[in-house]
Every structure is written in structure tokens, then in C-alpha cells.
N, C-alpha and C positions, 0 to 999 in steps of 0.2 A: 453162037459159037460155044462149044463145050471146051473148057480148059482141061488140058491133060494133067494127069497126076505127076507131081514132081518126083524125080527119081526113077520114073519109068520112061516116059517119052517127053516129059515136061521140062527137061533141063534146057536152059538157054545158054547161049554163048555170047559173051560181051568182050570184045577186043581179044578174042582167042582164049579167054579164060572161062572154064565151066562155071555156071552160076545156077544155083537153085533159088528161084524167086520166092520160095516159101520158107527158106531157112533149112536147117538140117533135120527138123523134126516133123514138118508138115507137108501137106499136099493140097492143091487147089481143088475145090469142089464146084459143080456146075452153077450154084447160086452166087458165086463170087466170094464165098467165105473161104476160110482156111481151116482145114481139119487137122487137129493136132493130137498127138499121143494116141491115135486110134479111136478116141471117143469124143473129145471136146471139139466143137465147131464154133468158129468165130465168124458170124455173119453180120451183115448190116443191121438186120432186125435185132440181133442180140446187143449190138452196140447201142442202138436206140433205147432198148429196155434198160441197159446198164446206166446210161446217161440219165434217163428219167428217174431211176431209182436213187441215184446220187442226189439229184435235185429235190426229190421228195425228202431225203434225209436232211438236206440243208434247210428246207422249210420247217420240218419237225424240230430241228435243233434251234432255229431262230425263235420258235414258239415255246421252247423249254420243255418239249415233250420227250420223256425218257425213251420213247420208241426209236429215237435217232441214235441212241447210245449203242455201243458194241454189245451184241447179243451174247458174246462169249465171256467178257470180263465185266460187263455192265458199266464201263467207264465212258466218259464223253469222247467222241471222235472229233478230230480237228478238221472241220469242213472248210477252213480258210485256205487250205492248200489243195492242189489238184489231187484226185484220187490216185492211190498207189505210189505216192512220191516219198512218203516218210513212214516210219513205223506206226505213228499215231494217225495217219491219214485214213480216209475211207477206202474200203475195198468190199465189193459185193461178194458175199459168201453164199454158198448154196447149202441149205439145211440138209438136203440129200446130196451127198457127194456125186459129182458128175462122173467120176470114175466108175461108180456103181450104178448110177441112174442117168445115163446120158440123155434119155428121152425127156427128162425133167429140167434140162439145162435152161431152157427159155421160159419156164413156168414161174411167173412172178410170185406165186404163192410160196415158193421155196426160197426166195431171196431173203437174205438177212444182212443188216448193216453190221460191219465189223471193222476193227483196226486191221491194217495190213499185216502187222506183226502177229496178232491173234489168229488171223486166218491162215497164215503161213505155218505157224506152230501147230495148229489143229490138223492141217493137211486134209486127208480124206477120212480121218477118224472122228470119233465123237468128242465134244468138248469135255475138259476135265470138270468134274462136279465140285462145287464149293461146298465143303462139308460144314461150314460155319466156324465159329470161334472155338479155340481150344480152351477148355476150362480146367482148373486144377481138380484133382481127385478130392472128393468130399469125405471119403471114409478114412 
């Protein structure tokens, strides 16, 4: 059965009230995922990749590997809390923004460990470069 796109013919009615089962921004796609913002797709396959990536970060962090740290600020991520729940918790970031490269959304080669806050501040732009320490003028 193919699910209809919400907002076209996919609106449901529950107790006489119109209901969009996808929320106000998305529509259902035939594989059971939800397509959001015209480019991003949330499928079961992506959910599994996201979970596996988080678990990999937990293993790297437990071993003291800096690869588990935030790729934007290079500080340690709090893997003791569920992903995306606090500013310092883990959030999967895409090196190539999904808004510009939707075909790379499920490519693990583009996944990066990041803090929720760092990822949100970065948005779909490039991370701010750390220019190093400011030193006094020597002349």
C-alpha cells in the first residue's frame, strides 16, 4: 500500500478534527519514512545508521579516542545522556549539509560526531575556523 502525501490526500480525520499524521512540515513517502523540508528523509534505514553511529561514538569515547569528540569545537561529548537531549549531548552532523547534498544523507562517510549545540549553531554552513591564540604585537 502506498501512503498518500499529507496535505494533498493524506489528511486524516480523528473525532471530526483534521489531522496531518506527518506534522505541518512533512509528508509520508512509500518506504514508510517521512520527507521533511523538501530534501531530508527520515527512514528506518537512516534511524539504524544514526543509532549505530552514536554507539560507535560511545565505544570511541570509552576508549579515550579523540575521534569521539565534537568535530566542530573538539571538546568531549556527553555520551551518558540520550542523543539530542542537552546542548552537550551527541548529535549526528553531516559534513556535507543535507540541504545542499540530499543524496549524501545516508552516507556514513559524511557523518560527524558533534554536540547538539555546535550542530545547531553551524546550521548548513561551514564551521568557524579556529585561528589560534591571539599574541601581542612584537614590534
